[in-house]
N, C-alpha and C positions, 0 to 999 in steps of 0.2 A: 772320562773313560773312551777304551781304545776301541776304532772302527774294525771291527770284520776286514781282515784283507782279504778275503778269500770271495768274497759278497763283493763282486764290480758292480757299478751302473753303466750301460750300455747305452753306450757312444753311437747317435746315429748321421749320417753325412749323407744324407734325400738331395737329390739336386734337384731331379720332376717331379714328381711324387706328392709334393708343398707334405711331405709326413704323414698323410691321411689314409694309406694305404698297409696292407699288414706285412708288405716287408718291411716295414720302418718297422727298427727295433724295439724304438720308445710307445706309437700306438699300440702296435700289434702284442705286445704287454703292459697295455693300459695304463700308463702315463704318458705324460708332457715333457714334451722336449725341454732343454734347461740351456741352461749358456755354455755348460760344455759340449754342448752335442755340436756340430760341424751342419748342420744342415743350412738350405736357402731358401726362400718363402716360405720359411714354417705357416703351416697353418693348423698345427698340433701342439697350442696354445691357450694363455684367458683369452689373447686378444677377440679369434676366431672358432670361440665355444659353439658354435649355433654351424659351425659348417662341420667342422669337426666332432658333433655327433648328431647330426644326418649321416659321413662318414658311418661312424658307429655302426647305426640303424641296418644301414646300406649292407655294412659289412657282413652284420651277425644276422640280416634275411637271407642272404647268399648260403651264409654258412652259419651254425646257431653254434658252433664249438668255436666260432671265430678267436674268442677273447679267454678262451678254457684255459687253464691252465697244461702249459706243452709242458710238461713231464704227466701231468696224471695222464693229457691225450699217446700219449707211445707208451705208456705201461698197458696202457686202455687195447693198444693194438698186438703191444704182444703177448696176452693173456687168452687173444684168439687158434685156435690151432691145437698142432700135439705138444 
C-alpha cells in the first residue's frame, strides 16, 4: 500500500523548549517526537512521559482548546461576524 504523499509528518527543530511548549509542532498536535525530528533535549517522548503529561495539563489549564484540531479552530473563528 502506497503512503499518501499529501499527508506529511511535521518534523520539529526545537532547541530550548524541550518540545513541551505549544510552538513545538509535534507537541501541539498531540504527537510524540520521533527519530525524524531534529530537536535538542527532547522531553516529548516515552522516556519523559511524566514531564510531557504535566506540560499537557498546564497548557490545557491555560487554554482549553490548546490541543484541539487547528482546522476546527480556524473554521469556528471564520463563522463569526458578517
